[in-house]
N, C-alpha and C positions, 0 to 999 in steps of 0.2 A: 289797358295798355296799348301803346302804339309800338310800331317797329321803328327804331331809331339806329343811326350810324354814328360810330366813333372811327375815324379815319386818321391814321398815322403814316407819315412818310419816315423812313428810317434808313440809317447807313449802317447795317448790322450784319454779323456774321450768325450762324446757327445758334450759338449760345446767347449772344445778345437779343436775338429775336425771341428765344424762349424766356429770357428774363422779362422782356417787354409783355409778352402774352400772359405771363404769370402776374405782373402788375395789373393788367386789365381783369383778369380772372378774380384777384384778390378785391379789386374795386367793385366788381359786379356782385361777388358772393357775399359781401358785407351789406348788401342792400336788397331791397325787394325788386330784382330784376333778374333777367335771364339771358344768356347767350343764345340767340336762335340761328345763328349762321354766321358766316364770314369768310375772308378770303385772304390769303398771303400771296402776293405777286412780286416776283423779281422783276424790275423795271429797268428799262434803258431811258426812261423819261429824263431829259437834259434839265427839267425843273427841280430835281432833287441833287443835282451835282454840287450844289453848295454844301450839302452834308459831307460830302467826301473832302471838299476843301476845308470845311470845319474841322474835321478830323486831322488833317494834315497840319493846320495851324496848332491844333491844342496838342499834338504829338509830333512834334519837329524831328524829322529823321527816321521816324518810325513807319513801318509797313501797316497798310490797311489790312493785310493779310487776306482772309475770305470774306472780308465785309463787301457788300455791295448794297446799292438802293433798293429798298423793299417798300412796298405799300401794304399796310396792314389795315383791313376794313372789317370792323366787327359790327355785326347786327344784333341789336339789343331789344328786348320787349320790356319797356318800362315807360313810366310817365317822364314828362320833360323834365321836372324837378328833379327826378331820380337820375336822369341821363346827365343833367347839368352836375350833380353831386359826383357821379362817376368819372366824368370828363374831369372835373377838377382834381379829384383823387389821383387820376392816372397822371395828370401834368405835374402835380406836387411830387409823386414818387419818381417820375423821370428826372425832375430837377429839384432835389431836396434842398439845395442851397439857395433856392430862389433866383433872385436877380443879382446876387454876389457873384463875382468871377470865380469860375470853377472850370473843371474839365468834364464833359459829359461822358458817360459810360457808353451811352448809344446816342449819337447825334441823331436829333428828331425834328419833325415839324408836324403841325397839326392840321388837318384839312377840314 
């Protein structure tokens, strides 16, 4: 098994971040992989500003509240095949509606 990374950019508050972390843990726990480390970093990176804009478009007139740009970087011990399955499961859980028009619970991007 090699060490692999799953990196997500999020526009989330504490509750949204915990939800996404739970999705990752569930995807990892159902496969022969383990989380071997990772970080959560609040960021002022302008590269994630589009997530705040997405939130404002999907919630017109609504407040972003405590949401802010966050980088979630999870280090996994697994094969490439397992990493791909985990990544696919996480993305499907983040966007269960697929490509149909919908509102994201937590706006995200994958790195």
